[in-house]
N, C-alpha and C positions, 0 to 999 in steps of 0.2 A: 503494500499499499504506499503510495507516494503522496504528500501533501503539496498541493499547488494552490495556495490560498489566494483568492481574490479579495482584495480589500473593499470592504463596504462601508459607506458612510453611516456614522452612528446617528440613528434617528430614534427619537423617543416614542414609546407606545403609550397612548393615553386612553382613557375611558371617557366616552361621550354619550350621555343618556343610556348607560349601561352597555354600550357597544365598544368593541376594541377598534381604535382608529390609530393611524400613524401620522406623525407630524413630518411631513416631507415638504416643507414650505407652506403647506396647506394640510388640514387634516383629511386623510384619506381613509375610507373604510377597509377593514381587513377583509381577506378572502373569506374567512370563516363568517364574518358579519354578513356578507353578501349572501352566502350560501344559506345562512339562517333566515335571512330576510325574504329570500325568494326560493323557497324549498320546491322540490318536485311534489306534485299533488299526492302520488302514490306513497311517498315517504311521510307526508303530513298525516295522511289517513292512517297508516301504520303506527306512527308514533303516537297519535291520539288514542288509538285502540289499546295500545300497550299501556299507556298511562291510566287509562280507564280500568284495565284488567288488574294492574298491580296496585293501583291507588297513587294519588298525588304525592303523599309523603314518601312512600317507598320509591316511586319513580325518581324523586329528587335525591333521595339518599344514593340510589345506584348511580345516577348520573355524576353526582359530586365525587363519589368514591372512584369512579372510572376516570374522572378528570385528574384527580391526584395521582392514581396509579399510572396513568399515562404519562404525566409530567415526570414522575420519577424514572419511569422506564427510559424515556428519552434522555434524561440526565446521565443514567448509567451507560447508555450506548454511546453518548458523546464522550464520556470519560474513557471508555475502551478505545475510541479512535484517537483521542488526544493523549492517553497515557495518564490522565488525571483521574484515576478511578474513584468512583463514588459508591459508598455503602449506605444503605438505610435499613435500619433494624426495626422499624415500625412494622405492624402487620401489613399495611399497604405497600410499604417499602420492600418487604420480603417477597410479597406477590409480584411486585414490579421487577424485582431482581430475577425471579424465575422466568418472567416473560422476556426480559432482555437476554438471558442466557439462552432461551430457545432460539432467538434470532442469530446469536453468535454461533450456537451449535449447528444451525442451518447452514453456516458457511459465509455468513455476511462479511466478516472481516478478510476472509481469504479471498473472496470474489471481488472485494472492493479495490479496483486498480488504482484510482486517483481520488482524492478528496479536494474539492475546489473550495468548499466552505461548509462549516457546521453551524446550524441555527443562523442561517444568513438571510438578513432582512432585504427585501426586494420590493420594488414598486414599478408599476406601469403608470407613467406620468400622467397626473390628473385623474386617474381612474380608481386604483386600488393599490394595497400594499399587503405585505404579509412576511412571514418567517418560514423559510423552507428548512426541513430537518437536515438534509444533506444534499449537496449539489457536487456532482463528480462523475466518475466512470465506473460502472459496475458491469462485470462480465464483458468488458470491452465496449461498453455502450455508454455514451454521454447521456446523463439522465438527471431527473429530479427524483429523489428518494424520500419516501415518507413512511415513518413508522406508525402502525396502529396496533392497538391491543383490543381483544374481544373476548367475551365470556363463551361465545359459540362460534363455530366455523361459519365463514361468510362464502357466498358465491360472487362471481364477478358482477352479476346484475345488482348486487347489494353495495357495490363500491362506486356508484355514480358520483357522489360528492368527492370521493377521494380522487377520481380521474379529473373532475373539474378543477380541483385544487392543484394537481400536478400540471395541467395545462396552464393554469393562471400563473404558477411560479415559473414555468418554462418561458412563457411569453414575456414576463417581467425581466428575467435573466438575460434573455436573447436581446431585449431592447436595452437593457442597461450596459451589457458587456459585449455585445456583438457576437454572442455565440449562436450556435444553431441546434440547440437541444430540441429534440422531437420525440422524446421518450420519457416516460415516468414509471417509476417501480414503487408499488405499494406492498410493503412487508407486514403481514398480519399475523401477530403472535396471539395464539388462542390459549386461555386457561386450559391446562391439560397436556400441553406439549406441542401441538401442531403449529407449523408455520407455513403461510401460503404466500407465494409470490404472484401478484397480479400486475401485468404490464399494460401500460398505455403505449400501443405500438405506433411507429411512425406513420403507417397508412391510416391510423385512426386520428392522428394528431390534429390535423386541420379541421376536421369536423368537430372535434371535441372543443377546439378553441372557439368556434362559432357558437357552440352551445353554451360555453362559459360566458362569451360576450353578450349573449342575449340576456343572461341573467344580470350582468353589469349594467346593461341598458335598462332593464326592468327596475333594478335598484335606483339608478339615478333619475328615473322618471318623477321620483318623489323627492329629489334634492336638487337645489339650485346653486350654481349654474349646472345645467346638464352639459357634459362634455360630449364631443363627437368620438366615435370609436374608429379604429383603424383595422383594416383587414390583415390578418397575420401574413407577414412576409410581403406586404405591399404598402407603400407610403401614402397611397391615394386614400383620402378620407371618405367614409361612408357611414350612414346611419345603420346601426345594426337593427334588423327587423325585430319587432316585439312579438310576444306569444299572441 
């Protein structure tokens, strides 16, 4: 594994009306903020049914615990890459350690050829910002890498938001640094030991960018000023079609 760090401007993350935004000369919504504000209908229905089934209090508990566990897992994996190892002996920390070790045992470090940045903050000018887990080369492919943890195995069809997120970060990185990333890797570590690789393939990339930009366009309909969007790989401005 070779480190090839790209220096990123230090930009503050701020909370505005309960949503994460980034201060890049202006407050930009995070990728996750946009995904939450413009969810797919099927996901909204499934989430509402789940919350009704388990109850609001239990749903919040599960959601909060998953968030903490995921944060610790990310920190552990980042430490494994940088050599600044991190241990957390709390109950959630130990669970996160198992999930992180699953990814390591899956061959993550062995197959990671180059690291261009860990927890790298990215922005697509005037539209959105966010933090990518890892940018680099994995199995000899330039890609955005995102770590996820789950209580149950997932199918590719359940990873829509993850692919939108990968496309968003790839577009931003390409715009900021002149790279040509057209792949995304989602590594899902499941409680129980399974790890699944889901790839956003190059032949899917452009269509995925359009799908993401439609969400961005929908989000900005309710915010002023409303920016124009650019077609991926083309400097000609266009208005992304709405749903």
